[in-house]
Each structure stands twice: as C-alpha cells, then as structure tokens.
C-alpha positions in Angstrom: 2.9 5.8 -2.1 2.2 2.7 -4.3 6.0 2.1 -4.5 6.1 1.9 -0.7 3.3 -0.6 -0.7 5.2 -2.7 -3.3 8.4 -2.4 -1.3 6.8 -3.6 1.9 5.2 -6.5 0.0 8.5 -7.6 -1.3 10.0 -7.3 2.2 7.2 -9.5 3.5 7.8 -12.1 0.8 11.5 -12.3 1.5 11.0 -12.4 5.3 8.4 -15.1 4.9 10.8 -17.2 2.7 13.6 -16.9 5.2 11.4 -17.7 8.2 11.0 -14.3 9.9 7.2 -14.6 10.3 6.9 -11.6 12.7 8.7 -9.3 10.3 6.7 -10.7 7.3 3.4 -10.1 9.1 4.4 -6.6 10.0 5.6 -5.7 6.5 2.4 -7.3 5.0 0.3 -5.2 7.3 2.0 -2.0 6.4 1.7 -2.9 2.7 -2.0 -3.5 3.1 -2.6 -0.1 4.8 -0.5 1.8 2.3 -2.4 0.1 -0.6 -5.7 1.1 0.9 -4.6 4.6 1.4 -3.4 4.8 -2.2 -6.7 3.5 -3.5 -8.7 6.0 -1.4 -6.5 8.9 -2.5 -6.8 7.8 -6.2 -10.6 7.7 -5.9 -10.7 11.1 -4.3 -8.4 12.6 -6.9 -10.6 11.2 -9.7 -13.7 12.7 -8.3 -12.1 16.0 -7.5 -10.6 16.3 -10.9 -13.9 15.8 -12.7 -15.8 18.5 -10.8 -15.8 22.0 -12.4 -16.1 25.1 -10.4 -18.5 27.7 -12.0 
C-alpha cells in the first residue's frame, strides 16, 4: 500500500514538472489518501498485535 502511495507521488511530481497540472493534482490526491489509509492500518495493526487474548 505504501508503494502505491510513493508511485502516485512520483507520478504527481513528474506530471507537475511537465505541466500536466490536472494529472498532478489527481495523482497527489490519490497518494494522500493511500498514505492516510496506510497510516491508519499501521496503527490498527500495532494495537491489535499488542493485545493478548486470555
């Protein structure tokens, strides 16, 4: 999931350099959403991994 966010970030950078502002904005938006989802899933997995079932 994090690799997708990095990929869309690179696409956004390249599109911004070449002047495709619409594509850059779309790719940056997708990268932001994927990054937030990754962080939320990481936090959930940290808390679920620490709890022990008795």
